[in-house]
Every structure is written in structure tokens, then in C-alpha cells.
C-alpha atoms as an extended CHARMM CRD file, in Angstrom:
* protein
*
       144  EXT
         1         1  MET       CA             -5.0000000000        8.7240000000        7.6240000000  PROA      1               0.0000000000
         2         2  ASN       CA             -5.8760000000        5.3720000000        7.5330000000  PROA      2               0.0000000000
         3         3  ASN       CA             -7.9370000000        6.0970000000        4.4480000000  PROA      3               0.0000000000
         4         4  LEU       CA             -4.8410000000        6.8020000000        2.9330000000  PROA      4               0.0000000000
         5         5  ILE       CA             -3.1000000000        3.9320000000        4.4240000000  PROA      5               0.0000000000
         6         6  ILE       CA             -5.6700000000        1.2280000000        2.8270000000  PROA      6               0.0000000000
         7         7  LEU       CA             -5.5600000000        3.0340000000       -0.3800000000  PROA      7               0.0000000000
         8         8  PHE       CA             -1.8520000000        2.6100000000       -0.4260000000  PROA      8               0.0000000000
         9         9  THR       CA             -1.4640000000       -1.0410000000        0.8310000000  PROA      9               0.0000000000
        10        10  LEU       CA             -4.4800000000       -1.9950000000       -2.2850000000  PROA      10              0.0000000000
        11        11  LEU       CA             -2.6470000000       -0.3400000000       -4.8250000000  PROA      11              0.0000000000
        12        12  LYS       CA              1.2510000000       -1.5770000000       -3.1080000000  PROA      12              0.0000000000
        13        13  SER       CA             -0.8980000000       -5.5830000000       -3.1690000000  PROA      13              0.0000000000
        14        14  LEU       CA             -1.7540000000       -4.8130000000       -6.3320000000  PROA      14              0.0000000000
        15        15  LYS       CA              1.8820000000       -4.5350000000       -8.2530000000  PROA      15              0.0000000000
        16        16  PRO       CA              3.2660000000       -7.7070000000       -7.6280000000  PROA      16              0.0000000000
        17        17  PHE       CA              0.4870000000       -9.7100000000       -9.7620000000  PROA      17              0.0000000000
        18        18  MET       CA              0.9340000000       -7.1980000000      -12.6150000000  PROA      18              0.0000000000
        19        19  ARG       CA              4.6090000000       -7.2020000000      -12.8500000000  PROA      19              0.0000000000
        20        20  LYS       CA              4.2900000000      -11.2150000000      -12.8880000000  PROA      20              0.0000000000
        21        21  TYR       CA              1.6740000000      -10.9460000000      -15.5350000000  PROA      21              0.0000000000
        22        22  VAL       CA              3.7230000000       -8.5150000000      -17.5220000000  PROA      22              0.0000000000
        23        23  THR       CA              7.3480000000      -10.6580000000      -16.3510000000  PROA      23              0.0000000000
        24        24  THR       CA              5.2090000000      -13.7010000000      -18.5620000000  PROA      24              0.0000000000
        25        25  THR       CA              6.0470000000      -11.5320000000      -21.9390000000  PROA      25              0.0000000000
        26        26  LEU       CA              8.8110000000       -9.2730000000      -20.9240000000  PROA      26              0.0000000000
        27        27  ASN       CA             11.8710000000      -10.1170000000      -19.0730000000  PROA      27              0.0000000000
        28        28  ILE       CA             13.3000000000       -8.5210000000      -16.3670000000  PROA      28              0.0000000000
        29        29  GLN       CA             15.2470000000       -5.8550000000      -18.3970000000  PROA      29              0.0000000000
        30        30  GLU       CA             12.4910000000       -5.2860000000      -20.7300000000  PROA      30              0.0000000000
        31        31  PHE       CA             10.2900000000       -4.7770000000      -17.6740000000  PROA      31              0.0000000000
        32        32  LEU       CA             12.9620000000       -2.8790000000      -15.7000000000  PROA      32              0.0000000000
        33        33  LEU       CA             13.1680000000       -0.8770000000      -18.8820000000  PROA      33              0.0000000000
        34        34  VAL       CA              9.7510000000        0.3850000000      -20.3360000000  PROA      34              0.0000000000
        35        35  ASN       CA              8.3440000000        0.3070000000      -16.6160000000  PROA      35              0.0000000000
        36        36  ASN       CA             11.3620000000        3.3480000000      -15.9370000000  PROA      36              0.0000000000
        37        37  ILE       CA             10.1900000000        5.4090000000      -18.7020000000  PROA      37              0.0000000000
        38        38  PHE       CA              7.0150000000        5.4620000000      -17.9570000000  PROA      38              0.0000000000
        39        39  VAL       CA              7.9350000000        6.4530000000      -14.3070000000  PROA      39              0.0000000000
        40        40  THR       CA             10.2430000000        9.2060000000      -15.6690000000  PROA      40              0.0000000000
        41        41  MET       CA              7.6360000000       10.5600000000      -18.3780000000  PROA      41              0.0000000000
        42        42  ILE       CA              5.1270000000       10.7820000000      -15.5350000000  PROA      42              0.0000000000
        43        43  VAL       CA              7.6950000000       12.0290000000      -12.7660000000  PROA      43              0.0000000000
        44        44  GLY       CA              8.8640000000       14.9210000000      -15.9200000000  PROA      44              0.0000000000
        45        45  CYS       CA              5.0560000000       15.9130000000      -16.1230000000  PROA      45              0.0000000000
        46        46  ILE       CA              4.8910000000       16.7510000000      -12.4130000000  PROA      46              0.0000000000
        47        47  PHE       CA              8.0010000000       18.0370000000      -12.3990000000  PROA      47              0.0000000000
        48        48  GLY       CA              7.2570000000       20.3650000000      -15.3270000000  PROA      48              0.0000000000
        49        49  TYR       CA              4.0830000000       21.2870000000      -13.4410000000  PROA      49              0.0000000000
        50        50  ASN       CA              6.0380000000       22.2940000000      -10.4330000000  PROA      50              0.0000000000
        51        51  TYR       CA              9.1270000000       24.2770000000      -12.1030000000  PROA      51              0.0000000000
        52        52  PHE       CA              6.0720000000       26.2960000000      -13.9450000000  PROA      52              0.0000000000
        53        53  TYR       CA              3.6450000000       27.2240000000      -11.1360000000  PROA      53              0.0000000000
        54        54  GLY       CA              6.4800000000       28.2100000000       -8.8090000000  PROA      54              0.0000000000
        55        55  LYS       CA              7.5290000000       25.2560000000       -6.9400000000  PROA      55              0.0000000000
        56        56  GLU       CA             11.0970000000       25.5320000000       -5.6670000000  PROA      56              0.0000000000
        57        57  THR       CA             11.8220000000       22.1690000000       -7.1630000000  PROA      57              0.0000000000
        58        58  TYR       CA             15.0010000000       22.9260000000       -9.0380000000  PROA      58              0.0000000000
        59        59  SER       CA             16.2080000000       25.0920000000       -6.1850000000  PROA      59              0.0000000000
        60        60  ASN       CA             16.1620000000       22.3650000000       -3.6380000000  PROA      60              0.0000000000
        61        61  ILE       CA             18.0490000000       20.1940000000       -6.2770000000  PROA      61              0.0000000000
        62        62  LYS       CA             20.2680000000       22.8240000000       -7.1130000000  PROA      62              0.0000000000
        63        63  ASN       CA             21.1100000000       22.0620000000       -2.9020000000  PROA      63              0.0000000000
        64        64  LEU       CA             21.7700000000       18.6070000000       -2.6160000000  PROA      64              0.0000000000
        65        65  THR       CA             25.0640000000       17.8610000000       -0.9820000000  PROA      65              0.0000000000
        66        66  TYR       CA             27.5870000000       15.2660000000       -2.7840000000  PROA      66              0.0000000000
        67        67  TYR       CA             26.5050000000       12.4540000000        0.3450000000  PROA      67              0.0000000000
        68        68  GLN       CA             23.1610000000       13.2370000000       -0.6900000000  PROA      68              0.0000000000
        69        69  ILE       CA             23.5360000000       13.0670000000       -4.5060000000  PROA      69              0.0000000000
        70        70  GLY       CA             25.8930000000        9.7000000000       -3.4050000000  PROA      70              0.0000000000
        71        71  SER       CA             23.0890000000        8.4660000000       -1.6600000000  PROA      71              0.0000000000
        72        72  ILE       CA             20.4010000000        9.2280000000       -4.2940000000  PROA      72              0.0000000000
        73        73  ILE       CA             22.8430000000        7.0250000000       -6.6250000000  PROA      73              0.0000000000
        74        74  LEU       CA             23.0410000000        4.5560000000       -4.0830000000  PROA      74              0.0000000000
        75        75  PHE       CA             19.5670000000        4.2550000000       -3.4260000000  PROA      75              0.0000000000
        76        76  SER       CA             18.7660000000        3.6460000000       -7.3830000000  PROA      76              0.0000000000
        77        77  LEU       CA             21.5450000000        0.6670000000       -7.6730000000  PROA      77              0.0000000000
        78        78  LEU       CA             19.9730000000       -0.6270000000       -4.4900000000  PROA      78              0.0000000000
        79        79  THR       CA             16.1590000000       -0.2410000000       -6.5620000000  PROA      79              0.0000000000
        80        80  ILE       CA             17.5790000000       -2.4810000000       -9.2070000000  PROA      80              0.0000000000
        81        81  PHE       CA             19.2850000000       -4.9360000000       -7.5670000000  PROA      81              0.0000000000
        82        82  SER       CA             16.3530000000       -5.8200000000       -5.3430000000  PROA      82              0.0000000000
        83        83  THR       CA             14.0820000000       -5.6630000000       -8.5660000000  PROA      83              0.0000000000
        84        84  PHE       CA             15.9370000000       -8.0010000000       -9.5570000000  PROA      84              0.0000000000
        85        85  ILE       CA             16.0230000000      -10.1480000000       -7.0710000000  PROA      85              0.0000000000
        86        86  PHE       CA             12.4650000000       -9.9550000000       -6.0660000000  PROA      86              0.0000000000
        87        87  SER       CA             11.1060000000      -10.6770000000       -9.6740000000  PROA      87              0.0000000000
        88        88  LYS       CA             13.3290000000      -13.7000000000       -9.6180000000  PROA      88              0.0000000000
        89        89  LEU       CA             11.5430000000      -15.0250000000       -6.2920000000  PROA      89              0.0000000000
        90        90  GLU       CA              7.9220000000      -13.6070000000       -7.7470000000  PROA      90              0.0000000000
        91        91  LYS       CA              8.7250000000      -15.6900000000      -10.9820000000  PROA      91              0.0000000000
        92        92  ASP       CA              9.7680000000      -19.1720000000       -9.1420000000  PROA      92              0.0000000000
        93        93  ASN       CA              7.4600000000      -19.0960000000       -5.9420000000  PROA      93              0.0000000000
        94        94  ASN       CA              4.2180000000      -18.2440000000       -5.3030000000  PROA      94              0.0000000000
        95        95  THR       CA              3.5030000000      -14.4790000000       -5.3620000000  PROA      95              0.0000000000
        96        96  THR       CA              1.4380000000      -14.0760000000       -2.4870000000  PROA      96              0.0000000000
        97        97  ILE       CA              3.8330000000      -16.3390000000       -0.2730000000  PROA      97              0.0000000000
        98        98  THR       CA              6.4670000000      -13.9400000000       -1.5350000000  PROA      98              0.0000000000
        99        99  ASN       CA              5.3240000000      -11.1120000000       -0.6820000000  PROA      99              0.0000000000
       100       100  ILE       CA              3.9930000000      -11.7600000000        3.1820000000  PROA      100             0.0000000000
       101       101  SER       CA              7.3150000000      -12.9770000000        3.5400000000  PROA      101             0.0000000000
       102       102  ILE       CA              9.1920000000       -9.8010000000        2.8460000000  PROA      102             0.0000000000
       103       103  LYS       CA              6.6870000000       -8.0880000000        4.5260000000  PROA      103             0.0000000000
       104       104  LEU       CA              7.1840000000       -9.7550000000        7.5920000000  PROA      104             0.0000000000
       105       105  PHE       CA             10.8940000000       -9.6970000000        7.2170000000  PROA      105             0.0000000000
       106       106  SER       CA             11.4930000000       -6.4520000000        6.2180000000  PROA      106             0.0000000000
       107       107  ASN       CA              8.8780000000       -4.9130000000        9.3420000000  PROA      107             0.0000000000
       108       108  ILE       CA             11.4000000000       -6.9420000000       12.0060000000  PROA      108             0.0000000000
       109       109  LEU       CA             14.2170000000       -5.6410000000       10.0010000000  PROA      109             0.0000000000
       110       110  PHE       CA             12.4950000000       -2.0240000000       10.2040000000  PROA      110             0.0000000000
       111       111  LEU       CA             11.9110000000       -2.7560000000       14.0250000000  PROA      111             0.0000000000
       112       112  ILE       CA             15.4130000000       -3.7400000000       14.6140000000  PROA      112             0.0000000000
       113       113  ILE       CA             16.9340000000       -0.5130000000       12.4250000000  PROA      113             0.0000000000
       114       114  GLY       CA             14.3700000000        1.7560000000       14.1640000000  PROA      114             0.0000000000
       115       115  PHE       CA             14.6000000000        0.0730000000       18.1180000000  PROA      115             0.0000000000
       116       116  THR       CA             18.8240000000        0.0940000000       17.8590000000  PROA      116             0.0000000000
       117       117  LEU       CA             19.7840000000        3.1780000000       15.6630000000  PROA      117             0.0000000000
       118       118  PHE       CA             16.6730000000        5.3490000000       16.5220000000  PROA      118             0.0000000000
       119       119  ASN       CA             16.1010000000        4.6230000000       19.7490000000  PROA      119             0.0000000000
       120       120  GLU       CA             12.0500000000        3.7380000000       18.7380000000  PROA      120             0.0000000000
       121       121  ASN       CA              9.9510000000        1.9340000000       21.5410000000  PROA      121             0.0000000000
       122       122  ILE       CA              8.3120000000       -1.0700000000       19.9730000000  PROA      122             0.0000000000
       123       123  THR       CA              5.6980000000       -2.3430000000       22.3190000000  PROA      123             0.0000000000
       124       124  GLU       CA              4.1730000000       -5.4250000000       23.6840000000  PROA      124             0.0000000000
       125       125  LYS       CA              1.7110000000       -5.5670000000       21.3280000000  PROA      125             0.0000000000
       126       126  GLN       CA              4.0060000000       -4.7540000000       18.1560000000  PROA      126             0.0000000000
       127       127  MET       CA              6.2770000000       -7.6870000000       19.0950000000  PROA      127             0.0000000000
       128       128  ILE       CA              3.0550000000      -10.0790000000       19.3590000000  PROA      128             0.0000000000
       129       129  GLY       CA              1.7870000000       -8.6730000000       16.5780000000  PROA      129             0.0000000000
       130       130  LEU       CA              5.1640000000       -9.8270000000       14.4520000000  PROA      130             0.0000000000
       131       131  LEU       CA              5.1990000000      -13.0550000000       16.3380000000  PROA      131             0.0000000000
       132       132  PHE       CA              1.7670000000      -13.5500000000       15.1940000000  PROA      132             0.0000000000
       133       133  CYS       CA              2.8710000000      -12.6250000000       11.4160000000  PROA      133             0.0000000000
       134       134  GLY       CA              5.9910000000      -14.7120000000       11.5930000000  PROA      134             0.0000000000
       135       135  ILE       CA              3.8250000000      -18.0450000000       12.8250000000  PROA      135             0.0000000000
       136       136  GLY       CA              1.1690000000      -17.4710000000        9.8470000000  PROA      136             0.0000000000
       137       137  ILE       CA              3.8810000000      -17.1010000000        7.2580000000  PROA      137             0.0000000000
       138       138  TYR       CA              5.8340000000      -20.4100000000        8.9310000000  PROA      138             0.0000000000
       139       139  LEU       CA              1.8120000000      -22.1870000000        8.2290000000  PROA      139             0.0000000000
       140       140  THR       CA              1.0410000000      -20.9850000000        5.0950000000  PROA      140             0.0000000000
       141       141  SER       CA              4.6070000000      -21.4340000000        3.2290000000  PROA      141             0.0000000000
       142       142  ASN       CA              4.4530000000      -25.2110000000        5.3210000000  PROA      142             0.0000000000
       143       143  LYS       CA              3.7310000000      -27.4940000000        2.3260000000  PROA      143             0.0000000000
       144       144  ASN       CA              3.4580000000      -30.2140000000        4.5320000000  PROA      144             0.0000000000
């Protein structure tokens, strides 16, 4: 599992730099269009493979409730909205600092939501780790 986490982190860390590089030529709307065309083609190939080789993907999709479909639509809208905001932040700021700050704040938000809504336990070490991350972000983003 640790190898997968390392691989995922490496791949996810490259995305902002690639997006910033591509958006020097394309604006964000064009980037979203081209990116989603490629994502749709790849997902379509995976779906087609699963459909022809007996996976129950299509029947699972037919069994979605209206609430689940609404959640998927809301998730799609949030993805588009957050991509616009994120791209603006990346274009106007240092990509590394922006991404580290977003990761810290989302980790804090995950902990708050997990702790308050889902009764997950937060250890003392995790709290200290977040504190150190916060201090590190403050120090790296401080221009003085």
C-alpha cells in the first residue's frame, strides 16, 4: 500500500506543473475542454472493456438513485468551479506554495469533518504533524 501512496503522490504532484505549463498556451476553458475530451475517451475505453468482458458496470449505473445522480451532478459542478479557482491561483502565484497550502487546508478540513461528522479519532501525533505543516507553510510563504 505504501508504494501505491508514493506513486499516487508523485503523479498527483506533477499535475499542477503540467497544467500550469499547458495553460501558458490555452486558457482555462480550452484546457478543460481538451482535458475532458481525453478523460472521456480513456474512461470510455475502460467502460467498453468492462461492458464486453462481463463486468456489471452498466447494471450498476442503472441502479443509481436520483439522490446519487444529483450528487454526481453536484460533484461535477464543484469540480469545474474548483478547477477555475485553482487555475487562477496557480497562474497568479507560486505553484509549489499554492499546492502545499491547499493540501494543508484540505487536510485540516478533512480532519474537522471526519472528527465532527463521522466520529473519527485524531491522534496527538496527527495534530502535531498538522501544526508543523502549518508552521512550514507559513515560513515558506512568508516573503520577508
